[in-house]
C-alpha positions as CSV (number, residue, x, y, z in Angstrom):
1,X,-57.4,216.6,84.0
2,X,-56.5,219.8,83.6
3,X,-54.9,222.0,86.3
4,X,-56.7,225.0,86.8
5,X,-54.4,228.9,86.1
6,X,-55.0,232.1,86.6
7,X,-55.2,232.7,83.8
8,X,-57.8,230.2,82.1
9,X,-61.4,231.5,81.2
10,X,-64.3,230.6,83.2
11,X,-65.9,229.1,80.7
12,X,-63.1,226.9,79.8
13,X,-62.6,225.7,83.5
14,X,-67.0,225.3,82.9
15,X,-66.5,223.4,80.0
16,X,-63.9,221.4,82.7
17,X,-66.8,220.5,85.4
18,X,-70.0,221.8,85.8
19,X,-68.9,220.8,89.3
20,X,-67.2,223.7,90.1
21,X,-70.2,226.5,89.7
22,X,-70.8,225.8,92.9
23,X,-67.4,227.2,93.2
24,X,-67.3,229.8,92.0
25,X,-70.6,230.4,93.6
26,X,-69.7,230.4,96.7
27,X,-66.7,232.8,96.3
28,X,-69.4,235.0,95.4
29,X,-68.2,235.2,91.3
30,X,-72.5,235.1,89.9
31,X,-71.7,236.4,86.9
32,X,-70.9,232.7,84.8
33,X,-73.6,233.6,82.1
34,X,-72.3,236.4,81.7
35,X,-70.7,237.1,78.3
36,X,-67.8,238.4,79.8
37,X,-67.6,234.6,81.7
38,X,-67.3,233.5,78.1
39,X,-64.1,236.1,77.1
40,X,-62.2,237.4,80.6
41,X,-60.0,234.8,83.3
42,X,-60.1,233.7,86.4
43,X,-57.2,236.2,87.5
44,X,-59.1,239.3,86.0
45,X,-63.1,238.1,86.8
46,X,-61.2,237.9,90.5
47,X,-59.2,241.4,90.6
48,X,-62.9,243.1,88.2
49,X,-64.5,241.8,91.5
50,X,-62.4,242.0,94.9
51,X,-62.2,238.4,95.2
52,X,-58.7,236.6,96.0
53,X,-57.9,234.1,92.6
54,X,-54.6,232.4,94.5
55,X,-57.9,231.1,96.8
56,X,-60.5,230.3,94.0
57,X,-58.1,228.3,92.0
58,X,-56.6,226.4,95.1
59,X,-60.0,225.2,95.8
60,X,-60.8,224.4,92.2
61,X,-58.4,222.5,91.9
62,X,-58.4,220.5,95.2
63,X,-62.4,219.8,94.0
64,X,-60.8,218.5,90.7
65,X,-58.1,216.4,91.8
66,X,-60.8,214.9,94.6
67,X,-62.6,213.2,91.7
68,X,-60.0,211.3,89.7
69,X,-59.1,209.6,93.5
């Protein structure tokens, strides 16, 4: 499975696996349906929302890796 990186577009991560939605929400990213999410990278959105991008990316990758096991 693909690995999530900070420069990935949020909508692409959601398309990869809808199970990532709660991870975004739990980290304060509540605008997953807004137009910006289809063109904004995780890093850019985290900077705007004051969220630690590295922490979010790690949680997303941990989730995806857990599904492969």
